[in-house]
DSSP file (Angstrom, degrees, kcal/mol; ACC not computed):
  #  RESIDUE AA STRUCTURE BP1 BP2  ACC     N-H-->O    O-->H-N    N-H-->O    O-->H-N    TCO  KAPPA ALPHA  PHI   PSI    X-CA   Y-CA   Z-CA
    1    1 A X              0   0    0      0, 0.0     3,-0.1     0, 0.0     2,-0.0   0.000 360.0 360.0 360.0 143.4   11.3   17.9  -13.8
    2    2 A X        -     0   0    0      1,-0.1     2,-0.2     3,-0.0     3,-0.1  -0.323 360.0 -93.7 -70.0 159.0    7.6   17.3  -13.2
    3    3 A X        -     0   0    0      1,-0.1    -1,-0.1    -2,-0.0    37,-0.1  -0.520  52.0-100.0 -68.6 141.6    6.4   14.3  -11.3
    4    4 A X        -     0   0    0     -2,-0.2     2,-0.3    33,-0.1    35,-0.3  -0.286  35.2-114.1 -59.4 147.6    5.6   11.4  -13.7
    5    5 A X  E     -a   39   0A   0     33,-3.0    35,-3.8    -3,-0.1     2,-0.3  -0.615  29.7-117.9 -82.7 141.7    1.9   10.8  -14.5
    6    6 A X  E     -a   40   0A   0     -2,-0.3     2,-0.5    33,-0.2    35,-0.2  -0.643  24.0-146.9 -84.7 138.4    0.5    7.5  -13.3
    7    7 A X        -     0   0    0     33,-2.3    35,-0.4    -2,-0.3     2,-0.1  -0.911  12.0-134.6-108.5 125.0   -0.7    5.2  -16.1
    8    8 A X    >>  -     0   0    0     -2,-0.5     4,-1.5     1,-0.1     3,-1.0  -0.395  22.3-112.7 -75.9 155.9   -3.7    3.0  -15.4
    9    9 A X  H 3> S+     0   0    0      1,-0.2     4,-2.8     2,-0.2     5,-0.2   0.845 113.2  63.4 -55.1 -38.5   -3.7   -0.7  -16.3
   10   10 A X  H 3> S+     0   0    0      1,-0.2     4,-2.1     2,-0.2    -1,-0.2   0.840 102.9  49.3 -59.9 -34.6   -6.4   -0.2  -19.0
   11   11 A X  H <> S+     0   0    0     -3,-1.0     4,-2.1     2,-0.2    -1,-0.2   0.914 111.7  49.0 -69.7 -42.9   -4.0    2.1  -21.0
   12   12 A X  H  X S+     0   0    0     -4,-1.5     4,-2.4     1,-0.2    -2,-0.2   0.915 112.0  49.5 -59.6 -44.6   -1.2   -0.5  -20.7
   13   13 A X  H  X S+     0   0    0     -4,-2.8     4,-2.9     2,-0.2     5,-0.4   0.892 109.6  49.7 -64.7 -43.0   -3.6   -3.3  -21.8
   14   14 A X  H  X S+     0   0    0     -4,-2.1     4,-2.0    -5,-0.2     5,-0.3   0.894 112.3  49.8 -64.6 -37.1   -4.9   -1.3  -24.8
   15   15 A X  H  < S+     0   0    0     -4,-2.1    -2,-0.2     2,-0.2    -1,-0.2   0.930 117.1  39.6 -64.2 -48.2   -1.2   -0.6  -25.8
   16   16 A X  H  < S+     0   0    0     -4,-2.4    -2,-0.2     1,-0.2    -1,-0.2   0.877 123.7  37.7 -70.1 -42.1   -0.2   -4.3  -25.5
   17   17 A X  H  < S-     0   0    0     -4,-2.9    -3,-0.2    -5,-0.2    -2,-0.2   0.767  79.9-156.7 -87.8 -24.7   -3.3   -5.8  -27.0
   18   18 A X     <  +     0   0    0     -4,-2.0    -3,-0.1    -5,-0.4    -4,-0.1   0.914  47.6 136.5  47.7  45.3   -4.0   -3.3  -29.8
   19   19 A X        +     0   0    0     -5,-0.3     2,-0.4    -6,-0.2    -1,-0.1   0.423  53.6  54.7-104.3  -0.1   -7.6   -4.5  -29.6
   20   20 A X  S  >>S-     0   0    0     -6,-0.3     4,-3.3     1,-0.1     5,-0.5  -0.955  73.3-148.0-133.3 111.9   -9.5   -1.2  -29.7
   21   21 A X  H  >5S+     0   0    0     -2,-0.4     4,-1.5     1,-0.2    -1,-0.1   0.887  95.0  35.2 -51.3 -49.9   -8.6    1.0  -32.7
   22   22 A X  H  >5S+     0   0    0      2,-0.2     4,-1.9     1,-0.2    -1,-0.2   0.965 123.7  39.7 -72.4 -52.3   -9.2    4.3  -31.0
   23   23 A X  H  >5S+     0   0    0      1,-0.2     4,-2.5     2,-0.2    -2,-0.2   0.874 116.0  51.2 -67.0 -36.9   -8.0    3.5  -27.5
   24   24 A X  H  X5S+     0   0    0     -4,-3.3     4,-2.5     2,-0.2    -1,-0.2   0.901 110.1  49.6 -68.2 -38.9   -5.0    1.4  -28.6
   25   25 A X  H  X<S+     0   0    0     -4,-1.5     4,-2.4    -5,-0.5    -2,-0.2   0.886 112.4  48.0 -63.9 -38.4   -3.9    4.2  -31.0
   26   26 A X  H  X S+     0   0    0     -4,-1.9     4,-2.3     2,-0.2    -2,-0.2   0.920 112.8  48.3 -65.2 -44.0   -4.1    6.7  -28.1
   27   27 A X  H  X S+     0   0    0     -4,-2.5     4,-2.5     2,-0.2    -2,-0.2   0.923 112.7  48.0 -62.8 -44.3   -2.2    4.5  -25.8
   28   28 A X  H  X S+     0   0    0     -4,-2.5     4,-2.5     1,-0.2     5,-0.2   0.928 112.7  49.1 -60.1 -45.8    0.5    3.8  -28.4
   29   29 A X  H  X S+     0   0    0     -4,-2.4     4,-2.1     1,-0.2     5,-0.2   0.881 109.8  52.2 -64.6 -35.8    0.8    7.6  -29.1
   30   30 A X  H  X S+     0   0    0     -4,-2.3     4,-2.2     2,-0.2    -2,-0.2   0.977 113.2  42.6 -65.6 -54.0    1.1    8.3  -25.5
   31   31 A X  H  < S+     0   0    0     -4,-2.5    45,-0.4     1,-0.2    -2,-0.2   0.838 119.1  45.8 -60.7 -35.0    3.9    5.8  -24.9
   32   32 A X  H  < S+     0   0    0     -4,-2.5    -1,-0.2    -5,-0.2    -2,-0.2   0.805 122.6  31.5 -79.5 -28.6    5.7    6.9  -28.1
   33   33 A X  H  < S+     0   0    0     -4,-2.1    -2,-0.2    -5,-0.2    -3,-0.2   0.571  87.8 105.7-112.3 -10.3    5.4   10.6  -27.7
   34   34 A X  S  < S-     0   0    0     -4,-2.2     3,-0.1    -5,-0.2     5,-0.1  -0.412  81.7 -94.5 -69.4 147.7    5.5   11.3  -23.9
   35   35 A X    >   -     0   0    0      1,-0.2     3,-1.7     3,-0.1     4,-0.2  -0.143  59.0 -71.3 -60.0 158.4    8.8   12.8  -22.6
   36   36 A X  T 3  S-     0   0    0      1,-0.3    40,-0.3     2,-0.1    -1,-0.2  -0.250 115.2  -4.3 -57.1 132.5   11.4   10.4  -21.3
   37   37 A X  T 3  S+     0   0    0     38,-2.4    -1,-0.3    37,-0.1    40,-0.2   0.777  94.3 123.2  55.1  34.5   10.5    8.9  -17.9
   38   38 A X    <   +     0   0    0     -3,-1.7   -33,-3.0    38,-0.9     2,-0.5   0.461  57.6  71.6-100.5  -2.9    7.3   11.0  -17.7
   39   39 A X  E     -ab   5  77A   0     37,-2.4    39,-3.7   -35,-0.3     2,-0.6  -0.959  68.5-155.1-117.4 119.2    4.9    8.0  -17.3
   40   40 A X  E     -ab   6  78A   0    -35,-3.8   -33,-2.3    -2,-0.5     2,-0.6  -0.847   5.8-168.6 -97.2 121.3    4.9    6.0  -14.1
   41   41 A X        -     0   0    0     37,-1.8    39,-0.3    -2,-0.6   -33,-0.1  -0.948  18.5-153.0-106.2 112.1    3.8    2.4  -14.4
   42   42 A X     >  -     0   0    0     -2,-0.6     4,-2.1   -35,-0.4     5,-0.2  -0.337  25.8-114.2 -85.4 164.5    3.3    1.0  -10.9
   43   43 A X  H  > S+     0   0    0      1,-0.2     4,-2.2     2,-0.2     5,-0.1   0.840 117.9  57.5 -66.4 -29.8    3.5   -2.5   -9.6
   44   44 A X  H  > S+     0   0    0      2,-0.2     4,-1.8     1,-0.2    -1,-0.2   0.906 107.1  46.7 -64.5 -41.4   -0.2   -2.3   -8.9
   45   45 A X  H  > S+     0   0    0      1,-0.2     4,-2.4     2,-0.2    -2,-0.2   0.911 113.4  49.3 -64.7 -42.0   -1.0   -1.5  -12.5
   46   46 A X  H  X S+     0   0    0     -4,-2.1     4,-2.9     2,-0.2    -2,-0.2   0.841 106.1  56.8 -65.5 -36.0    1.3   -4.3  -13.7
   47   47 A X  H  X S+     0   0    0     -4,-2.2     4,-2.3     2,-0.2    -1,-0.2   0.931 109.5  45.8 -62.6 -45.0   -0.3   -6.8  -11.3
   48   48 A X  H  X S+     0   0    0     -4,-1.8     4,-2.6     2,-0.2     5,-0.2   0.925 113.0  50.0 -60.5 -45.7   -3.7   -6.0  -12.9
   49   49 A X  H  X S+     0   0    0     -4,-2.4     4,-2.7     1,-0.2     5,-0.2   0.938 111.9  47.4 -57.5 -48.8   -2.2   -6.3  -16.4
   50   50 A X  H  X S+     0   0    0     -4,-2.9     4,-2.4     1,-0.2     5,-0.2   0.898 113.5  48.3 -59.8 -44.1   -0.6   -9.6  -15.7
   51   51 A X  H  X>S+     0   0    0     -4,-2.3     4,-2.6     2,-0.2     5,-0.5   0.877 113.1  47.0 -67.3 -40.7   -3.8  -10.9  -14.1
   52   52 A X  I  X>S+     0   0    0     -4,-2.6     5,-1.9     2,-0.2     4,-1.5   0.921 113.8  47.2 -69.0 -45.0   -6.0   -9.8  -17.0
   53   53 A X  I  <5S+     0   0    0     -4,-2.7     6,-3.1    -5,-0.2    -2,-0.2   0.901 119.5  40.1 -64.9 -39.1   -3.6  -11.2  -19.7
   54   54 A X  I  <5S+     0   0    0     -4,-2.4    -2,-0.2    -5,-0.2     4,-0.2   0.934 127.3  29.3 -77.4 -42.5   -3.3  -14.5  -17.9
   55   55 A X  I  <5S+     0   0    0     -4,-2.6    -3,-0.2    -5,-0.2    -2,-0.2   0.931 130.9  27.3 -88.5 -45.6   -6.9  -15.0  -16.7
   56   56 A X  I  <<S+     0   0    0     -4,-1.5    -3,-0.2    -5,-0.5    -4,-0.1   0.931 133.2  29.9 -87.1 -47.9   -9.1  -13.3  -19.3
   57   57 A X  S   <S-     0   0    0     -5,-1.9    -3,-0.2     2,-0.1    -4,-0.2   0.558  93.9-136.4 -93.1  -8.5   -7.0  -13.4  -22.5
   58   58 A X        +     0   0    0     -6,-0.3     2,-0.3     1,-0.2    -4,-0.2   0.857  37.4 173.2  58.9  39.8   -5.2  -16.7  -21.6
   59   59 A X        -     0   0    0     -6,-3.1    -1,-0.2    -7,-0.1     5,-0.1  -0.625  40.8-102.2 -73.4 133.9   -1.8  -15.3  -22.8
   60   60 A X    >>  -     0   0    0     -2,-0.3     4,-2.0     1,-0.1     3,-0.7  -0.272  28.5-118.2 -56.7 145.9    1.0  -17.7  -22.0
   61   61 A X  H 3> S+     0   0    0      1,-0.3     4,-2.7     2,-0.2     5,-0.2   0.877 113.1  54.9 -58.0 -41.3    2.9  -16.7  -18.9
   62   62 A X  H 3> S+     0   0    0      1,-0.2     4,-1.7     2,-0.2    -1,-0.3   0.844 109.2  49.2 -66.1 -28.0    6.2  -16.3  -20.8
   63   63 A X  H <> S+     0   0    0     -3,-0.7     4,-2.0     2,-0.2    -1,-0.2   0.847 109.3  52.1 -73.6 -36.5    4.5  -13.9  -23.2
   64   64 A X  H  X S+     0   0    0     -4,-2.0     4,-2.4     2,-0.2    -2,-0.2   0.925 109.0  50.1 -64.1 -45.5    3.1  -11.9  -20.3
   65   65 A X  H  X S+     0   0    0     -4,-2.7     4,-2.2     1,-0.2     5,-0.2   0.919 111.2  48.4 -57.6 -46.1    6.5  -11.6  -18.9
   66   66 A X  H  X S+     0   0    0     -4,-1.7     4,-2.0    -5,-0.2    -1,-0.2   0.853 109.5  52.5 -65.7 -34.2    7.9  -10.4  -22.1
   67   67 A X  H  X S+     0   0    0     -4,-2.0     4,-2.1     2,-0.2    -2,-0.2   0.916 110.0  48.9 -70.3 -41.0    5.0   -7.8  -22.5
   68   68 A X  H  X S+     0   0    0     -4,-2.4     4,-2.0     1,-0.2    -2,-0.2   0.915 111.9  47.9 -62.4 -41.8    5.8   -6.5  -19.0
   69   69 A X  H  X S+     0   0    0     -4,-2.2     4,-1.5     1,-0.2    -1,-0.2   0.885 108.3  56.3 -66.8 -36.2    9.4   -6.2  -19.8
   70   70 A X  H  X S+     0   0    0     -4,-2.0     4,-0.6    -5,-0.2     3,-0.3   0.934 108.6  47.0 -61.5 -45.3    8.5   -4.5  -23.1
   71   71 A X  H >< S+     0   0    0     -4,-2.1     3,-1.1     1,-0.2    -1,-0.2   0.906 110.4  51.6 -63.2 -43.0    6.5   -1.8  -21.2
   72   72 A X  H 3< S+     0   0    0     -4,-2.0    -1,-0.2     1,-0.2    -2,-0.2   0.740 104.6  57.8 -66.5 -25.5    9.3   -1.2  -18.7
   73   73 A X  H 3< S+     0   0    0     -4,-1.5    -1,-0.2    -3,-0.3    -2,-0.2   0.592  78.2 112.5 -83.4  -9.8   11.8   -0.7  -21.5
   74   74 A X  S X< S-     0   0    0     -3,-1.1     3,-1.6    -4,-0.6   -37,-0.1  -0.432  71.2-132.9 -65.7 135.4    9.9    2.2  -23.2
   75   75 A X  T 3  S+     0   0    0      1,-0.3   -38,-2.4    -2,-0.1    -1,-0.1   0.797 104.6  57.1 -59.8 -28.0   11.8    5.4  -22.8
   76   76 A X  T 3  S+     0   0    0    -45,-0.4   -37,-2.4   -40,-0.3   -38,-0.9   0.666  90.8  92.5 -75.3 -14.0    8.7    7.3  -21.7
   77   77 A X  E <   -b   39   0A   0     -3,-1.6     2,-0.4   -40,-0.2   -37,-0.2  -0.656  56.6-163.4 -93.8 133.9    8.2    4.9  -18.8
   78   78 A X  E     -b   40   0A   0    -39,-3.7   -37,-1.8    -2,-0.4     2,-0.4  -0.883  14.1-179.1-104.3 139.5    9.5    5.5  -15.2
   79   79 A X        -     0   0    0     -2,-0.4     2,-0.1   -39,-0.2   -37,-0.1  -0.999  21.6-128.3-141.4 141.5    9.6    2.5  -13.0
   80   80 A X     >  -     0   0    0     -2,-0.4     4,-2.2   -39,-0.3     5,-0.2  -0.393  32.1-104.7 -84.9 170.0   10.7    2.2   -9.4
   81   81 A X  H  > S+     0   0    0      1,-0.2     4,-2.3     2,-0.2     5,-0.2   0.840 118.6  54.7 -64.1 -34.8   13.2   -0.5   -8.2
   82   82 A X  H  > S+     0   0    0      2,-0.2     4,-2.6     1,-0.2    -1,-0.2   0.937 109.8  46.4 -65.2 -46.1   10.5   -2.6   -6.6
   83   83 A X  H  > S+     0   0    0      2,-0.2     4,-2.1     1,-0.2    -2,-0.2   0.920 112.4  49.7 -61.4 -44.3    8.5   -2.8   -9.8
   84   84 A X  H  X S+     0   0    0     -4,-2.2     4,-1.9     1,-0.2    -1,-0.2   0.884 112.9  47.1 -59.6 -44.1   11.5   -3.6  -11.8
   85   85 A X  H  X S+     0   0    0     -4,-2.3     4,-2.8     1,-0.2    -1,-0.2   0.885 108.9  54.8 -69.3 -36.8   12.5   -6.3   -9.4
   86   86 A X  H  X S+     0   0    0     -4,-2.6     4,-2.6     2,-0.2    -2,-0.2   0.904 107.1  50.2 -64.7 -40.4    9.0   -7.8   -9.3
   87   87 A X  H  X S+     0   0    0     -4,-2.1     4,-1.9     2,-0.2    -1,-0.2   0.912 111.7  49.4 -64.1 -40.0    9.0   -8.1  -13.2
   88   88 A X  H  X S+     0   0    0     -4,-1.9     4,-1.2     2,-0.2    -2,-0.2   0.952 112.2  46.3 -63.4 -46.4   12.3   -9.9  -13.0
   89   89 A X  H  X S+     0   0    0     -4,-2.8     4,-1.1     1,-0.2     3,-0.3   0.889 110.9  54.2 -60.3 -39.0   11.0  -12.3  -10.2
   90   90 A X  H  < S+     0   0    0     -4,-2.6     3,-0.3     1,-0.2    -1,-0.2   0.866 107.7  49.6 -63.7 -35.8    7.9  -12.8  -12.3
   91   91 A X  H  < S+     0   0    0     -4,-1.9    -1,-0.2     1,-0.2    -2,-0.2   0.740 114.7  44.6 -74.0 -22.7    9.9  -13.8  -15.3
   92   92 A X  H  < S+     0   0    0     -4,-1.2    -1,-0.2    -3,-0.3     2,-0.2   0.547 116.7  37.5 -98.2  -8.3   12.1  -16.3  -13.3
   93   93 A X  S  < S-     0   0    0     -4,-1.1     7,-0.0    -3,-0.3     0, 0.0  -0.636  73.3-120.7-132.1-174.9    9.3  -18.0  -11.3
   94   94 A X  S    S+     0   0    0     -2,-0.2    -4,-0.1    25,-0.1     3,-0.1   0.191  70.1 124.5-112.8  11.0    5.8  -19.3  -11.5
   95   95 A X  S    S-     0   0    0     -6,-0.3    -2,-0.1     1,-0.1    -3,-0.0  -0.327  72.1 -97.5 -69.2 152.4    4.5  -17.0   -8.6
   96   96 A X     >  -     0   0    0      1,-0.1     4,-1.7     4,-0.0     5,-0.1  -0.311  36.5-112.1 -62.1 156.1    1.6  -14.6   -9.2
   97   97 A X  H  > S+     0   0    0      1,-0.2     4,-2.2     2,-0.2     5,-0.2   0.904 118.2  56.8 -62.5 -40.0    2.8  -11.0  -10.0
   98   98 A X  H  > S+     0   0    0      1,-0.2     4,-2.2     2,-0.2    -1,-0.2   0.906 106.4  49.0 -62.2 -40.8    1.4   -9.8   -6.6
   99   99 A X  H  > S+     0   0    0      1,-0.2     4,-2.5     2,-0.2    -1,-0.2   0.874 108.4  54.2 -64.1 -34.9    3.6  -12.3   -4.8
  100  100 A X  H  X S+     0   0    0     -4,-1.7     4,-2.4     2,-0.2    -2,-0.2   0.872 107.2  50.8 -66.7 -35.6    6.6  -11.2   -6.8
  101  101 A X  H  X S+     0   0    0     -4,-2.2     4,-2.4     2,-0.2    -2,-0.2   0.931 110.7  48.8 -65.4 -45.2    5.9   -7.6   -5.7
  102  102 A X  H  X S+     0   0    0     -4,-2.2     4,-2.6     1,-0.2    -2,-0.2   0.908 111.7  49.5 -59.7 -42.2    5.8   -8.7   -2.1
  103  103 A X  H  X S+     0   0    0     -4,-2.5     4,-2.8     2,-0.2    -1,-0.2   0.914 110.1  50.2 -64.0 -42.2    9.0  -10.6   -2.5
  104  104 A X  H  X S+     0   0    0     -4,-2.4     4,-2.3     2,-0.2     5,-0.2   0.911 111.5  48.8 -63.1 -42.5   10.7   -7.5   -4.1
  105  105 A X  H  X S+     0   0    0     -4,-2.4     4,-2.3     2,-0.2    -2,-0.2   0.936 112.5  48.4 -63.8 -45.7    9.5   -5.4   -1.2
  106  106 A X  H  X>S+     0   0    0     -4,-2.6     5,-2.1     1,-0.2     4,-1.1   0.909 111.5  49.4 -62.1 -42.9   10.8   -7.9    1.4
  107  107 A X  H  <5S+     0   0    0     -4,-2.8     3,-0.4     3,-0.2    -1,-0.2   0.937 113.2  46.3 -66.6 -43.9   14.2   -8.3   -0.4
  108  108 A X  H  <5S+     0   0    0     -4,-2.3    -2,-0.2     1,-0.2    -1,-0.2   0.908 121.0  37.5 -64.3 -39.8   14.7   -4.5   -0.5
  109  109 A X  H  <5S-     0   0    0     -4,-2.3    -1,-0.2    -5,-0.2    -2,-0.2   0.506 103.9-126.3 -88.6  -5.0   13.7   -3.9    3.0
  110  110 A X  T  <5 +     0   0    0     -4,-1.1     2,-0.3    -3,-0.4    -3,-0.2   0.924  58.6 156.2  53.6  47.5   15.3   -7.0    4.4
  111  111 A X      < -     0   0    0     -5,-2.1    16,-0.5    -6,-0.2    -1,-0.2  -0.737  47.4-110.1-105.6 152.1   12.0   -7.9    5.9
  112  112 A X        -     0   0    0     -2,-0.3     2,-0.5    -3,-0.1    16,-0.2  -0.519  26.4-139.7 -73.5 143.7   10.4  -11.2    6.9
  113  113 A X  E     -c  128   0B   0     14,-2.7    16,-2.5    -2,-0.2     2,-0.7  -0.948  10.8-156.1-103.6 126.1    7.5  -12.4    4.7
  114  114 A X  E     +c  129   0B   0     -2,-0.5     2,-0.3    14,-0.2    16,-0.2  -0.916  37.9 130.4-105.4 116.3    4.7  -14.0    6.8
  115  115 A X        -     0   0    0     14,-2.2    -2,-0.1    -2,-0.7    13,-0.0  -0.991  62.2-135.4-159.9 159.3    2.8  -16.4    4.6
  116  116 A X  S    S+     0   0    0     -2,-0.3     2,-0.4    14,-0.1    14,-0.1   0.539  79.0 105.7 -90.9 -11.1    1.3  -19.8    4.3
  117  117 A X    >   -     0   0    0      1,-0.1     3,-0.7    12,-0.1     4,-0.1  -0.580  54.4-164.7 -78.5 121.1    2.6  -20.0    0.8
  118  118 A X  G >  S+     0   0    0     -2,-0.4     3,-1.6     1,-0.2     4,-0.2   0.613  76.6  83.6 -81.6 -12.3    5.7  -22.3    0.5
  119  119 A X  G >  S+     0   0    0      1,-0.3     3,-1.4     2,-0.2    -1,-0.2   0.738  75.3  69.2 -67.3 -19.2    6.6  -20.8   -2.9
  120  120 A X  G X  S+     0   0    0     -3,-0.7     3,-1.8     1,-0.2    -1,-0.3   0.702  81.9  77.4 -67.0 -18.9    8.4  -17.9   -1.4
  121  121 A X  G <  S+     0   0    0     -3,-1.6    -1,-0.2     1,-0.3    -2,-0.2   0.677  76.8  73.5 -67.3 -16.6   11.1  -20.4   -0.2
  122  122 A X  G <  S+     0   0    0     -3,-1.4     2,-0.7    -4,-0.2    -1,-0.3   0.640  80.0  83.7 -75.8  -9.4   12.5  -20.4   -3.7
  123  123 A X    X   -     0   0    0     -3,-1.8     3,-1.5     1,-0.1    -1,-0.1  -0.819  63.3-163.7 -94.6 116.8   14.0  -16.9   -3.2
  124  124 A X  T 3  S+     0   0    0     -2,-0.7    -1,-0.1     1,-0.3    -3,-0.0   0.661  87.0  59.2 -72.6 -11.8   17.3  -17.2   -1.4
  125  125 A X  T 3  S+     0   0    0     -3,-0.0     2,-0.4     2,-0.0    -1,-0.3   0.270  99.7  68.4 -96.0   9.9   17.2  -13.5   -0.5
  126  126 A X    <   -     0   0    0     -3,-1.5     2,-0.6    -6,-0.2   -14,-0.1  -0.982  65.1-148.6-134.1 141.8   13.9  -13.8    1.4
  127  127 A X        -     0   0    0    -16,-0.5   -14,-2.7    -2,-0.4     2,-0.5  -0.952  22.6-176.6-103.8 123.0   12.9  -15.4    4.7
  128  128 A X  E     +c  113   0B   0     -2,-0.6     2,-0.3   -16,-0.2   -14,-0.2  -0.988   5.8 171.4-125.6 127.6    9.3  -16.6    4.6
  129  129 A X  E     -c  114   0B   0    -16,-2.5   -14,-2.2    -2,-0.5   -12,-0.1  -0.966  35.6-106.6-134.3 153.0    7.6  -18.1    7.6
  130  130 A X     >  -     0   0    0     -2,-0.3     4,-2.7   -16,-0.2     5,-0.2  -0.349  45.8-101.1 -68.1 160.4    4.1  -19.2    8.6
  131  131 A X  H  > S+     0   0    0      1,-0.2     4,-2.0     2,-0.2    -1,-0.1   0.903 121.3  50.9 -50.5 -47.3    2.4  -16.9   11.1
  132  132 A X  H  > S+     0   0    0      1,-0.2     4,-0.6     2,-0.2    -1,-0.2   0.911 115.2  41.8 -61.5 -42.8    3.1  -19.2   14.1
  133  133 A X  H >4 S+     0   0    0     -3,-0.2     3,-0.5     1,-0.2     4,-0.3   0.859 113.5  53.8 -68.6 -36.5    6.8  -19.5   13.3
  134  134 A X  H >X S+     0   0    0     -4,-2.7     3,-1.9     1,-0.2     4,-0.8   0.789  90.7  75.6 -72.4 -26.8    7.1  -15.8   12.5
  135  135 A X  H >< S+     0   0    0     -4,-2.0     3,-0.9     1,-0.3    -1,-0.2   0.875  92.6  52.4 -53.0 -40.6    5.7  -14.7   15.8
  136  136 A X  T << S+     0   0    0     -4,-0.6    -1,-0.3    -3,-0.5    -2,-0.2   0.658 107.2  54.8 -70.5 -16.9    8.9  -15.6   17.7
  137  137 A X  T <4        0   0    0     -3,-1.9    -1,-0.2    -4,-0.3    -2,-0.2   0.543 360.0 360.0 -94.6 -13.8   10.9  -13.4   15.1
  138  138 A X    <<        0   0    0     -3,-0.9    -1,-0.2    -4,-0.8    -2,-0.1   0.480 360.0 360.0 -83.3 360.0    8.9  -10.2   15.6
């Protein structure tokens, strides 16, 4: 099997928003007609999609979460475990998508998260410490 092709955030956005007749139709055709698991949608692309939908289009967070889940459920889309876990964490919390990606990485690798952000403490499977406190753990 070939390596999956990487899909840019703008293609995902045109697919979800259906706001440009030509580009949205091309994006929809791509997702509908590409072979199974031949399109890789990365956590970086989804972070951009989430940010654009939330900040520029003012889409409610729960709808952004559903949109991300919809993309990952497409048969043509391949997603790695980190990205899938990040989407799940995003749907269960109020954290930014990028923070959910970091949390997913930390959980998978059993790694410490060094941050000033107290929001990470809501994840029972992650240890998050400020830099000063983390230094003694390194």
